[in-house]
C-alpha positions in Angstrom: 78.0 -0.6 116.1 77.5 0.7 112.7 74.2 1.6 111.0 74.0 2.8 107.4 70.7 4.3 106.3 70.9 5.5 102.7 74.0 7.6 102.8 73.8 8.5 106.5 76.1 6.7 108.8 75.9 6.1 112.5 79.0 4.7 114.3 79.9 4.1 117.9 82.5 6.6 118.9 85.8 4.8 119.3 85.0 1.9 116.9 87.0 1.2 113.8 85.4 2.5 110.7 85.8 -0.1 107.9 83.4 0.5 104.9 83.5 -0.2 101.2 81.7 2.4 99.0 80.7 1.1 95.6 80.5 4.0 93.1 77.8 3.8 90.4 77.2 6.0 87.4 80.8 7.1 87.3 83.9 5.3 86.2 86.9 6.0 88.4 90.2 6.0 86.5 93.2 4.5 88.4 95.0 7.8 88.0 92.2 9.7 89.7 92.4 10.9 93.3 89.4 10.0 95.5 89.0 11.9 98.7 86.8 10.9 101.7 86.4 13.8 104.2 84.6 14.2 107.6 84.1 17.7 108.9 82.1 19.3 111.6 80.3 21.5 109.0 80.3 22.1 105.3 81.4 25.7 105.9 84.9 26.4 104.5 86.3 27.7 107.8 86.0 24.2 109.3 89.0 22.0 108.7 88.7 18.2 108.1 88.5 16.1 111.2 89.4 13.0 109.1 90.6 12.8 105.5 91.7 9.9 103.4 93.0 10.1 99.8 93.0 7.1 97.4 94.6 6.4 94.0 94.9 3.3 91.9 91.2 2.4 92.2 90.3 -0.1 89.5 87.0 -1.6 90.5 85.0 1.5 91.5 85.2 0.4 95.1 86.6 2.8 97.7 87.7 0.9 100.9 87.8 3.4 103.8 89.4 2.3 107.1 89.8 4.7 110.0 91.4 3.3 113.2 89.4 3.4 116.4 91.7 5.9 118.0 91.2 8.4 115.2 87.4 8.0 115.3 87.6 8.6 119.1 89.5 11.9 118.5 86.7 13.2 116.2 84.4 13.5 119.2 80.7 12.5 119.5 77.8 14.1 117.7 76.8 14.6 114.1 79.4 15.5 111.5 79.2 15.5 107.7 81.2 13.5 105.2 81.4 13.4 101.4 83.5 11.7 98.7 85.0 13.7 95.7 87.1 12.6 92.8 89.7 14.7 91.1 91.1 13.7 87.7 94.6 14.4 86.4 93.4 17.4 84.5 92.0 19.0 87.6 88.3 18.2 87.0 86.5 17.6 90.4 83.3 15.6 90.7 81.5 15.0 94.0 80.6 11.3 94.0 78.6 11.5 97.3 76.8 14.6 98.5 77.4 15.7 102.1 75.7 13.2 104.4 75.4 12.7 108.1 78.2 10.9 110.0 76.9 10.5 113.5 79.3 9.3 116.3 77.4 8.1 119.3 78.6 7.6 122.8 79.0 4.1 124.3 78.9 2.8 127.8 82.1 0.6 127.6 85.5 2.2 128.2 87.8 0.1 126.1 
């Protein structure tokens, strides 16, 4: 189960996360590095639970796939995620502000 409300995401813990983010009002250069990160908190002492880096984006679409096993390891509850782009010259721009990423428990045990 996945539910997206604005930028907040709710996903069943243990499901595969497969979402395409379409970026507007910013042109991603294929040489840019885009980073999708999920953390327990925005505080710097918390390390990333899940992190994906992308280059070669040509259509402003960021396709994020996280296998079910990796989602399971992140644990249930509300986390935060964001998306940032870094250019070759080191300029960083947050494309999506920190938003809720809620992993809810399920009854099945697959």
